[in-house]
C-alpha positions in Angstrom: -31.2 -78.9 26.0 -32.9 -76.9 23.3 -30.6 -73.9 21.6 -31.8 -70.4 22.7 -33.5 -68.9 19.9 -31.6 -65.7 18.7 -33.5 -62.4 18.4 -34.6 -61.6 14.8 -33.1 -58.4 13.5 -36.0 -56.0 12.5 -36.3 -54.3 9.2 -35.1 -51.2 10.7 -32.1 -52.8 12.2 -31.2 -54.4 8.8 -31.5 -50.9 7.1 -29.3 -49.4 9.7 -26.7 -52.0 9.3 -26.8 -51.7 5.4 -26.5 -47.8 5.7 -23.7 -48.4 7.9 -21.8 -50.5 5.6 -22.6 -48.3 2.7 -21.5 -45.1 4.4 -18.2 -46.8 5.6 -17.4 -47.7 1.9 -18.1 -44.2 0.8 -15.6 -43.0 3.5 -12.9 -45.3 2.3 -13.1 -44.0 -1.3 -13.0 -40.5 -0.1 -10.1 -41.3 2.1 -8.2 -43.0 -0.6 -9.0 -40.1 -3.1 -7.8 -37.4 -0.8 -4.7 -39.4 0.2 -3.5 -40.6 -3.3 -5.0 -37.8 -5.5 -2.3 -35.8 -7.1 -4.6 -32.4 -7.1 -4.6 -32.5 -3.3 -0.7 -33.0 -2.8 0.5 -29.4 -3.0 -2.3 -28.3 -0.8 -1.3 -30.7 2.2 2.5 -30.3 1.6 2.4 -27.1 3.7 0.6 -28.8 6.7 2.1 -31.1 9.4 1.7 -34.9 8.1 0.2 -36.1 11.3 -2.5 -33.6 11.3 -3.0 -33.9 7.5 -3.9 -37.6 8.2 -6.3 -36.6 10.9 -7.8 -33.8 8.7 -8.2 -36.5 5.8 -10.2 -38.9 8.1 -12.4 -36.3 9.7 -13.1 -34.7 6.3 -14.0 -37.9 4.7 -16.6 -38.9 7.3 -18.1 -35.6 7.4 -18.1 -35.5 3.4 -19.8 -38.8 3.6 -22.5 -37.3 5.8 -22.9 -34.0 3.7 -23.4 -36.3 0.5 -25.8 -38.5 2.5 -27.8 -35.9 4.6 -27.0 -32.7 2.5 -30.2 -32.9 0.2 -32.5 -33.4 3.3 -30.9 -30.5 5.1 -31.7 -28.2 2.4 -35.2 -29.1 3.1 -36.5 -27.0 6.1 -39.2 -29.3 7.4 -37.0 -32.5 7.5 -34.1 -30.6 8.7 -36.1 -29.5 11.9 -37.5 -33.0 12.6 -34.1 -34.6 12.4 -32.4 -32.1 14.5 -34.9 -32.6 17.4 -34.7 -36.3 17.1 -30.8 -36.1 17.2 -30.8 -33.8 20.0 -33.1 -36.2 22.0 -30.7 -38.9 21.3 -27.6 -36.9 22.2 -29.5 -35.8 25.6 -29.9 -39.7 26.6 -26.0 -39.8 27.0 -26.3 -37.5 29.9 -27.4 -40.4 31.9 -24.5 -42.3 31.1 -22.3 -39.4 32.0 -23.9 -39.3 35.6 -23.2 -43.0 36.0 -19.6 -42.7 35.0 -19.3 -39.6 37.4 -20.6 -41.8 40.3 -18.0 -44.5 39.4 -15.3 -41.8 39.4 -16.2 -40.7 43.0 -16.0 -44.5 44.2 -12.7 -45.0 42.3 -11.2 -41.9 43.8 -12.0 -43.3 47.3 -10.6 -46.8 46.5 -14.0 -48.5 46.6 -13.8 -49.8 43.1 -11.1 -51.0 40.6 -11.7 -50.1 36.9 -9.3 -51.9 34.5 -7.5 -49.4 32.2 -8.1 -46.6 34.6 -4.9 -45.5 36.0 -5.3 -41.9 36.8 -8.3 -39.6 37.3 -7.5 -38.1 34.1 -8.6 -41.1 32.3 -12.2 -40.1 33.2 -12.1 -37.2 31.1 -11.0 -39.1 28.1 -14.1 -41.4 28.7 -16.2 -38.3 28.9 -15.5 -37.8 25.1 -16.2 -41.3 24.3 -19.1 -42.1 26.6 -21.1 -44.0 23.9 -18.3 -46.8 24.0 -17.5 -46.6 27.6 -16.9 -50.1 28.9 -17.4 -49.3 32.8 -21.2 -48.6 32.6 -24.1 -50.7 31.7 -26.9 -50.0 29.3 -29.6 -47.3 30.0 -32.5 -49.0 32.1 -36.2 -48.0 31.8 -35.8 -46.6 35.2 -33.0 -44.5 34.5 -34.6 -43.2 31.3 -38.0 -42.5 33.2 -36.0 -40.4 35.8 -34.3 -38.4 33.2 -37.3 -37.8 31.3 -38.9 -36.6 34.5 -36.0 -34.2 34.9 -36.3 -32.8 31.5 -40.1 -32.1 31.9 -39.5 -30.5 35.4 -38.9 -27.0 36.5 -35.3 -28.1 37.5 -34.2 -28.6 34.0 -31.3 -26.4 32.8 -29.1 -27.0 29.8 -25.4 -27.6 30.8 -23.3 -24.6 31.4 -20.8 -24.1 28.5 -18.0 -23.9 31.0 -18.9 -27.2 32.7 -17.4 -30.7 32.2 -19.5 -33.8 32.8 -16.5 -35.3 34.6 -15.3 -32.0 36.4 -14.9 -33.8 39.9 -12.9 -31.2 41.6 -15.0 -28.3 41.0 -18.3 -30.2 41.6 -17.1 -31.6 44.9 -15.9 -28.4 46.1 -19.2 -26.7 45.4 -21.1 -29.5 47.0 -18.8 -29.3 50.2 -18.4 -25.7 50.4 -21.7 -24.3 48.9 -21.6 -21.2 46.8 -21.1 -20.6 43.0 -18.4 -22.1 40.8 -16.8 -21.0 37.7 -17.6 -24.5 36.5 -21.2 -25.1 37.7 -22.3 -28.6 38.7 -24.8 -29.8 35.9 -28.4 -29.3 37.0 -29.0 -33.1 35.8 -26.4 -34.3 38.5 -28.1 -32.0 41.2 -31.5 -33.4 40.3 -30.2 -37.1 40.2 -28.6 -36.7 43.5 -31.7 -35.1 45.1 -34.0 -37.9 43.8 -31.7 -40.8 44.2 -29.8 -39.7 47.4 -26.4 -39.9 45.5 -25.0 -36.7 46.7 -23.2 -38.6 49.5 -20.8 -39.9 47.0 -19.0 -36.5 47.4 -18.4 -37.1 51.0 -16.2 -40.0 50.0 -12.4 -39.2 50.4 -10.5 -38.3 47.4 -7.8 -40.6 48.1 -6.3 -41.1 44.5 -6.8 -37.3 43.7 -4.9 -36.2 46.7 -1.9 -38.7 45.9 -1.8 -37.6 42.3 -1.6 -33.9 43.5 1.2 -35.0 45.9 3.4 -36.5 43.2 2.8 -33.8 40.9 3.8 -31.2 43.5 7.2 -33.4 44.0 7.7 -33.1 40.2 6.9 -29.4 40.2 9.5 -28.7 43.1 12.1 -30.7 41.4 11.5 -28.5 38.0 11.6 -25.4 40.1 14.9 -26.3 41.7 16.3 -27.0 38.1 15.1 -23.8 36.9 16.9 -21.9 39.7 20.2 -23.4 38.8 19.9 -23.0 35.0 19.0 -19.4 35.5 20.7 -17.2 33.3 21.9 -19.8 30.7 20.9 -19.3 27.1 18.3 -21.9 25.9 18.4 -23.2 22.3 16.2 -21.6 19.8 14.6 -24.9 18.8 13.7 -26.2 22.3 10.3 -27.6 22.4 8.3 -27.6 25.8 8.3 -31.4 27.2 4.4 -31.5 26.9 4.6 -30.6 23.1 7.2 -33.3 22.6 4.8 -35.7 24.5 1.8 -34.7 22.4 3.6 -34.9 19.3 7.3 -36.4 19.2 7.4 -35.9 15.4 6.7 -32.1 15.6 8.4 -30.6 12.6 7.4 -27.0 13.1 4.7 -26.9 10.5 1.3 -25.6 11.6 -1.5 -28.1 12.1 -4.4 -28.1 9.6 -7.5 -27.6 11.9 -10.9 -29.2 10.7 -12.9 -25.9 11.5 -15.6 -24.2 9.3 -13.1 -21.8 7.6 -10.5 -24.5 6.5 -13.4 -26.9 5.3 -15.0 -24.2 3.1 -11.7 -23.3 1.9 -11.0 -26.9 0.9 -14.4 -27.5 -0.7 -14.3 -24.3 -2.7 -10.7 -25.3 -3.9 -11.7 -29.1 -4.9 -15.2 -29.8 -4.7 -18.3 -28.9 -6.6 -20.7 -26.1 -5.8 -23.6 -28.8 -4.9 -21.4 -30.0 -2.0 -20.7 -26.5 -0.8 -24.4 -26.0 -0.8 -25.0 -29.2 1.5 -21.8 -28.0 3.8 -23.3 -24.6 4.3 -26.8 -26.1 4.9 -25.4 -28.4 7.6 -22.7 -26.4 9.3 -22.6 -23.3 11.2 -19.8 -20.9 11.1 -19.0 -20.2 14.8 -18.0 -16.3 14.0 -21.5 -15.8 12.7 -23.4 -17.0 15.8 -24.1 -13.4 17.1 -27.1 -12.5 18.9 -28.7 -11.1 15.6 -28.3 -14.1 14.0 -29.8 -16.1 17.0 -32.8 -13.6 17.1 -33.2 -14.4 13.3 -33.3 -18.1 13.9 -35.7 -17.9 16.5 -38.1 -15.8 14.4 -37.6 -18.5 11.7 -38.3 -21.2 14.0 -41.6 -19.6 14.7 -42.7 -18.9 11.1 -41.9 -22.5 10.1 -42.6 -24.7 13.1 -44.9 -22.9 15.6 -47.5 -21.9 13.2 -47.6 -25.3 11.7 -48.1 -26.5 15.3 -50.8 -24.0 15.9 -48.7 -22.8 19.0 -48.9 -19.4 20.4 -45.8 -17.4 21.6 -46.1 -16.7 25.4 -44.3 -13.3 26.2 -42.9 -14.2 29.5 -41.2 -10.7 29.6 -43.4 -8.1 28.3 -40.9 -5.4 29.0 -38.1 -7.1 26.6 -39.5 -8.4 23.4 -36.2 -9.9 22.4 -35.8 -11.8 25.7 -39.3 -13.1 25.4 -38.6 -14.3 21.8 -35.5 -16.1 23.0 -37.3 -17.7 25.9 -40.2 -18.8 23.8 -38.0 -20.3 21.3 -36.0 -22.2 24.0 -39.2 -23.4 25.6 -40.5 -24.6 22.2 -37.2 -26.5 21.2 -37.2 -28.1 24.8 -40.8 -29.3 24.3 -39.9 -30.7 20.7 -36.9 -32.4 22.1 -38.8 -33.9 25.2 -41.4 -35.1 22.6 -38.7 -37.1 20.9 -37.4 -38.6 23.9 -39.3 -41.9 23.8 -38.5 -42.5 20.1 -34.8 -41.9 20.9 -34.9 -44.4 23.8 -36.7 -47.0 21.6 -34.1 -46.6 19.1 -31.4 -46.8 21.8 -32.7 -50.0 23.1 -33.1 -51.4 19.5 -29.5 -50.8 18.9 -28.4 -52.1 22.4 -30.4 -55.3 22.2 -29.2 -56.2 18.5 -25.5 -55.3 19.2 -25.4 -52.4 17.0 -22.5 -50.2 18.1 -23.2 -46.7 18.9 -21.2 -44.0 16.7 -19.3 -41.4 18.5 -18.6 -37.8 17.4 -15.8 -38.0 14.9 -13.8 -34.9 16.4 -14.4 -36.0 20.1 -12.9 -39.4 19.3 -10.0 -37.9 17.5 -9.4 -35.5 20.3 -9.7 -38.3 22.9 -7.3 -40.7 21.1 -4.8 -38.3 20.1 -4.1 -35.0 21.7 -5.8 -35.5 24.9 -4.5 -39.2 25.2 -1.0 -37.8 24.7 -1.6 -35.0 27.4 -2.9 -38.0 29.8 0.1 -40.0 29.0 2.3 -37.0 30.0 0.6 -36.4 33.2 1.0 -40.2 34.0 4.7 -40.0 33.3 4.8 -37.2 35.7 3.2 -38.9 38.4 5.2 -42.0 38.1 8.3 -39.8 38.3 6.8 -38.3 41.4 6.6 -41.7 42.9 10.2 -42.3 42.0 11.2 -39.1 43.7 9.2 -40.2 47.1 11.3 -43.6 46.8 8.1 -45.6 45.7 7.9 -47.9 42.5 7.0 -46.7 39.0 3.2 -47.9 39.2 -0.1 -46.8 39.9 -1.0 -48.9 42.9 -1.5 -46.0 45.4 
């Protein structure tokens, strides 16, 4: 029997692999320098060692990106084209989020068993690591076509900032009871359910979730009883809440170093050169400056650089409010640019998937999912197991 011929890597795939290897080498060099360099020692001594390690890893990856992409980001035209392409690639993963959510509905009803999924909170962890989630298959052409249809329809709405892709309890309640929710169901989910008839998944019983809540309520009742008996007793000054101990058993009282804009800017000014600072500022956005006036300036700049080049005219949808019209026009233009990049983004996705090239998660999301959030989940798991004990049941998740 003839051997099956292995698909030959394209030049682009080879280039991607070479870039990844080179990037990882740079990251290792930066990490080593930050870890062993004497000039950084005093700076890091005032911070918690565990968070310092996380900061170094996060900073090293971002610095490698600043060095690699910083020059391009300083060039406006290249920056905008790259931004729309990256946004289109990011949007594709909403398809996978919906598939994971549908699996969650079936898991809660006891219809499927997923190795490694022990409690419903595990789905929240995989929401942060959707690109490496092992429970869903690759995006099919049919799934992509449906999503593109949604993006170009009147039903499209950006996900509400309060919403979570795996926020089951809110979305099921909204579906069953109607009305608005503080965590609105993503418009993509509503569209998918309407077109594919998957809204009936909300009608499945929430067996797992109800049992979890039952066990957690038993633990809460026990804690309330203990609190009543110990009322009036003086607590130790150094007492640390149980959930804090669960998240970080080695908590030493030192503040964590947070890899936010200001900390990174401070670190770069202290240890790096001015060129990297320019790259950093070109690529990053300080949250505190994201005010309406700044947003308006960004919209006007978008028009001057992009819409004029595309020979497009601004459509003022709200003549009585010029500012609102500009915001709407900018949002419509960006959406058009993103949807125009969807086909190319999906082609790149298919190329990587077919050649076994791993998809890279957002560093900060992975860090959060694997450390802090994972510790919280483990704490909840322990609470559920204890609740099982209180109910005279074995310490396992077979319920």
